[in-house]
N, C-alpha and C positions, 0 to 999 in steps of 0.2 A: 484406415479411417482418418479423415482430416478433422481435427478437433478445434473449433473456434469458440468453445464455451468460455474459456478463461485461459490466461497465461500461467495459471497454476498447473496445467496439464503437461508442462514441459518435462522432458526426460534428460537426466544427466548425460552429457556426451562421453565418449570413450576416454578422452583425456581426464575429465573430472573423475571418472571412475577409477583411473589409475592413481590419481592423487589420493583418492579416499582409501584405496587399498594399502598405500604406503605411508599413511599418516602416522606420525609418532603420537602416542597417547599417554594420558596419565589420569589421575582421579580429579575431575574438575571440581567436585564439591570441596576438595582440599586446595583448589587453585593450582593444581599440578599438571594440568593437561597443557602441553606447550602449544598445540595447535589451536585450541580454544583461546589461549592467551594471545597468541598472534593474530587471530581473527579479530578479537575485541580491541586490541591495540591498533590494528590497521584501520578498522572502522572508525575509531575515535580520531585517528590522524586525518583521514580524508574528509571528515566532517567538521574538523577543527573543534571537537569536544574533548572534555578531559578524560572520559572513560567510556567504555562500551560493555554491553552484557549480552551474551549469547542466550537465546531463549528458543523454545521449541516451535513457536508460531507467532504470526502477527496478532492473533487474539491474545496470546499470553503477554506479548510485548506491550500492547495497548493497555491491558489490564494492570500489569505491574507498574506502569507509568502512572495511571490514574490513582492507584492505591498508594503510590509514593508521594503524590502531590496532595492528596486529600485524606481527610479523616471521616469517620461516621458523622452524619449530620451536615457535611459539606455537599456542594453540588458542582457539577461540571456542565458547562454550556457547549452544545454540540449541534450538529445538523440532524434533522428529522430522518434523513436517509443515510446518515453516517454509519460506517461500520462500528465505531465505538458505542453506538446506541442501538442500532437495529439488527445487526448481524453477528453479534458476539455474545449472545445468550444472556444479556443483561447482567454480566458478571460483576460490574462495578456496584450495582444496586444489591445484587443477591449476596455477594461475598464481602463487599465493603461498606454497605449502608450508605452509599454515595448517590445522591439523587441526580438523574439527568435532567437537564433543562434544555429543551429542543426548539430549534427554529429552522425554517426551510432554507436550503441552499438557494441562491439565485441562479440565473442562467449561466453565470460564469463559474459556477462551483464554489462561490464565496459564501461565507456567513456575513450578510449585510451588517456592517458595524453599528448602525443605528439600532438594529434589532438586538444585537448583542448588549449594547448599553442598556436597552430597555429591560433585558433579562437579569442584569446585575441586581441583587437583592439589597435593600437597605439594611443597616445594622439594627436589626429588630429581631427579638427571639421568636417571633412568629414564623420566621423564614429560615430555610436552610442557608448556609454560608456560601456565597459564591466564591469559588476558589480557583477554577481552572477553565480555560477555553481550548477546545480541541478543534483543529482543522484537519482537512484530508487533502493530500496532494500526491498524485492527481485525484481528482474527484469526477468519476464517470469519464475518465480520459481527458478531463479539462485541467489545464495548468494555471495555478495561481500566480499572478504577476508579482514581481518584486516590489512594485509600488504599493499593491494592496497589502502584501505581507508587512511592509514597513509601517503602514498605518495601523494594521492590526496589532503589531507588536507594541507600538507606542500606546495605543489605547489600553491594551491589556496591562502593561506596566503601570500606566497612570492610575488604573483602578486596583492595583495590587493582585492581579490575577496571574497565575502560572500559565505557561503556554506549551501545549503538546501538539505535536504533528503526527497524524497517522500517515507516514510517508511510505506506505507499502510500494508505491511506484515512484518514489522521489527521484530516482535516476532518470526516469522517462521525462519528468518535468525539467531536470537540469539539461538533458540532451536537447530538448525542444527549445529552451531558453538560450542554449549555448553558453552556459555559465557553469562554474564549479559548484558542486553540491553543497560545499560549505557556505556558499553565499545564501542558499536557502535556509540551511540549518541555523544560521546566526540569529534568526527571528524567533527561535524556540528554545525552551529550557530542556526539553526532551524530544527526540525524534525516534520513531519506530521505522525500521527499514526491513522490508521483506526480501529474503534471499531466494525464495522458491517461486517467484513469479517470472517476470521477464529475464531475470538473471540466471535462471535455470538450474538452481540447486534443488535437491530433492526435499528439503525441509529447512526450517529455521528462520529466525529474524534476529535483528540486532537492535537493541535500545542503546541510544547514546545520549550523554548528558554530562552534568558536572559530577565530580566524585561523590559528593554527599548523597545526591539523589540516586545515583547508580548503586551505591552501597545499600541504601534502603530497598531499592528494587531487587537486588540480589537476595535479601532476606525474603521479600515477598515471593520471589521465584521459588525458593525452597519450600515455603509454606503451601504454594500451589502445585507442588509435586514436580517442579521443573529442575530439581537438582540432579543433573546427569553425571554420569561417571566418565567412562572413556569416550567422551563426546567428540574428541578430535577426529574421528572417522567422518562424522557429518559436518563438523566445523571446517574441515579441509575443503569440503565442497563449497561452502560459503565463501571461504577465502579465495578459492579459485575463481568463483563467480565475480567477486569484487575486482580481482586483478585482471580478469580477462573478458568479461561479458558486458561491460558497461557501454562502451562505444558502439557495439553492434546493435544496441537498441534503436539506433537511428535507422537501420534497415527495416525494422518492424514498423516504424512510423511511415516510412516510404511505401511499404507494401499496403498499409492501411489506406493511404491516400490513393494509391492505384486502384484498390478494391472499391473505395467510395466512389471514385470517378466512374468506374465501370457500371456500378449499380445505378448511378443516376442516369447514365445512358440507357439503361434498360428500363427506366421509369420506375425503379424501386427506390422510393424516397428515403433519404437519410436526414437526420435532424439538423445536422450541420457538418461542415468540413471537419474531418478528424484532426485533432491537435497532436495526438500521440498514437497509441497502438490500437485504439478502439473505434470501430465504426458503429455508430448508434443509429438504428433505423427509426424513421419517423413513426409516430403513434398510429398513423393511418395504415401502415403495413400490417397485413394479417400474419403476424409472426408464427401462429400456430400452424397454419397451412404451409408456410414456407419451411418451418422446422420439420414437419413431417415429410415434405417433399425432399428436402436435402438429405434427410436421414436415409432415404432409399438410395441416394447417390453416395452413401458413405461419408457424409459431411455432417458434423454435429454443431448445432448452435443452441444457445440458451437465451430466452427472453428476447430482448430487442437489441442486443449487442453482439458484434462479431469481433473477437479479440485475436489480433495477430501476435505471434510469438516466434521464438527462434526455430521451432520445429515446422513452421509453415514456410515453404520455399516458393520460388517463382512458378514452378509447375503447378503447385497447389492452388495458387491464386488463379491461374488460368482454368483449372478444373472448377473452382468455385464459381467463377464468372460464367463458364459454360453451363453449369448446372442451374444457376439463376436465370439464364437466358432461356433455357428449356422450361423452367418454371413459369416465366412470363408468357410463353407461347401456350402453355396448357391452362393458365388461369387468366 
């Protein structure tokens, strides 16, 4: 089965499995797991942040970040289709009493800064207190430019707002921009980094930020049931991913571009040229019939996006294009 539903479906490679089986462990709740400590330190180093926190998932990473920045009666400003608002169970509102204030992303995956400013509440007890602005990078495969991030950061700082990035695919953005990931992280107080998407680890995310915020986040992680014990077994996979699987993301981007070009030649419209590892189909495409047809060819897709990852090779791309060609002939 060729699975294009998401880069979350990646399998740990044999080398990663070997590292996991040999990982030294300890009790992480006591801060005694050497592999977890190494992972957190390494993540902080490469992002140029003071500290890191290993958590079970991107959802938990974003949640502990929001809970660390905000209190009950505060609000966070985010995108109407952002994971922090739409796809993470409403955790900040349900568990933290923190109100989301949503605005639409623009075509570049940005939160328009004039709309962000309009959402900031005045100092009036009728309103929740605006406290935090959350961005997403990449957003639907789109990369936020350093120029936009600089303006965003200045605006947020000017208005006394904290800055959080859902950077689940931040390394895809860094590879596309050909810059160090720390250059992106400099514009945020906290950054969530997913280890189990394009980087290929079986689970886990890292939250990086300043020491004070990460200490608060560690307490929230415990309250949310994320105090793990001999977590070095899975942390070792994350460490291997950060040390070995970042640069290869460029191959995913190249394959996505090849696939997008081939689809266009078959008159299967795409929304725009892919920037990273996602090929987004045009709204005119009947994705339901395409999904059902490809499923018969042992190819899985979900919605209007085809996501390339490390387990999709050149032969798979050829098979996908061939199947799509047959689809065009039949429909």
